[in-house]
C-alpha positions in Angstrom: -43.6 117.0 -143.7 -40.0 116.3 -143.7 -38.8 113.0 -143.4 -34.9 113.9 -144.5 -32.8 111.3 -142.1 -29.8 113.2 -142.2 -32.3 115.8 -140.1 -33.0 113.3 -137.5 -30.8 113.5 -134.2 -28.4 110.8 -133.5 -29.6 109.2 -130.3 -26.9 107.1 -128.9 -27.2 104.1 -126.0 -25.9 106.9 -123.7 -28.8 109.5 -124.9 -31.1 106.7 -123.9 -30.0 105.0 -120.6 -29.9 109.0 -119.6 -33.6 109.5 -120.8 -34.5 106.1 -118.8 -32.7 107.3 -115.6 -34.6 111.0 -115.9 -38.1 109.6 -116.4 -37.7 107.0 -113.8 -38.4 104.3 -115.7 -37.3 100.3 -115.0 -36.5 98.3 -117.4 -37.5 94.4 -116.9 -37.7 91.4 -119.1 -39.5 87.9 -118.7 -38.6 84.9 -120.4 -42.0 83.0 -120.9 -40.6 79.3 -120.3 -39.1 79.9 -117.1 -40.9 82.1 -115.5 -38.3 84.2 -114.6 -38.4 87.8 -114.3 -35.8 89.9 -114.4 -35.3 93.9 -113.9 -33.4 96.3 -113.7 -31.7 97.5 -110.2 -34.2 100.6 -110.4 -36.7 98.1 -111.0 -36.1 96.3 -107.6 -35.6 99.8 -105.7 -38.9 100.7 -107.1 -40.8 97.8 -106.2 -38.7 97.1 -103.1 -37.4 93.4 -103.7 -33.9 92.0 -103.5 -31.9 92.0 -106.6 -30.6 88.6 -104.7 -34.5 86.8 -104.4 -36.1 85.2 -107.5 -39.4 86.8 -108.5 -41.5 85.3 -111.4 -44.1 86.9 -113.2 -47.7 86.1 -111.1 
């Protein structure tokens, strides 16, 4: 097994964005103290929730 860093691909932010989009993945975050739950635009579409509404983890 070669663990040489020079042989590793150079994955940048644009590669990550493209991979997420191609996989249909949604990114989200939850602020535990306030129970605020945020998603990227794709997540709101997946769950059929308006981005202007309040969403909680529950």
